[in-house]
N, C-alpha and C positions, 0 to 999 in steps of 0.2 A: 754668197755662191762661186766665186774667183776662187775661192781656197779650197773650196771642194773639186773644181776643175782641176788645178795644180797639183792635187793629189794625187787624185786619176790618174796622173800625166808623168810623175815621178815616180822614184824608186820609195818602195816600200822599206827595204831592207833596212835595220838600224832606228825604225821609226819606233815610238813608246806606242802601244795600242791596247785598246780596250770593246772587250766584246758587249755592246749595247743594249742590244737585239740579237733574239735568233731562235730560231723554230727548235732547236737543241736545249732543249731548258738547263742542262748540265755545262755547255757553253757558256751562260750568258756569265760575266763577272772575270773570266778569266782576260788579265791584265798582263803587259811585261814589252818586252822588245819583239819587233818584228826580226828571226835570224833567218829563215828562209821563206824564196814564194814561190809555188808552183802554178800550174795553170787553174787549178779549180781549188788548192787552198793557201791557206799562210800558215807558217808553223813560229808560234808566240812562245820563248822561253820564259817561266816564271815558277817563280823558286824556284831553282837549276832542274827541273823537268820543262821538256818541251811539250808542248798543247798543238796537237794540229787541228786547224779552224776551217771547216769549208767557208769560202765565201759565198756562193750563189743565197745561203740562207741567213744567212747575218747580215747586221748594222753594226760597223766597226768605228770606234771614236781612237782617229790617230791625233797626238800629239806634237808640232810641227814645233822647231828648233826655237822659232822666237813666243813660244809658251804657247801660242793658242791650241784650241783643239778645234776640229773639224771631223763630223760626221760624216760618213760613206756606205752607201749603200753595197754592199757586196756585189750585186749584179754589175755596177759600175765598173769592177776591177776585177774582173772574170775575164783570164785568156791567159797566155805567155806572157810573162813580165817584158820582155824584151820585144811582142808586140804593141802590147799596151803603150809602152813610152813613145814608140813611134806615133800611135794611133793618132788622128785631131779628135777632139771632145767635140760632142754634141752637144747640140743647142739646147737648153734646159726650159727656155722662152719660144 
């Protein structure tokens, strides 16, 4: 659980990401590097094309630099990136 809280507080650009679940069936399976982030979307580069994925209805799997994979609900990362990094994480228990 600590790793998921760390990801929600850190910079997502540059991480490898995969869409694990989504209400949009076409988005499931998109994987690649996060190249941009807005308040409500992540832009993932997959095979030299950029895919825009909404955060709110999606569950992402991020691969950290140490090789571990963390699953994060998109609702936890909705918001402007600069504000999310400053915000204290909510207790999960």
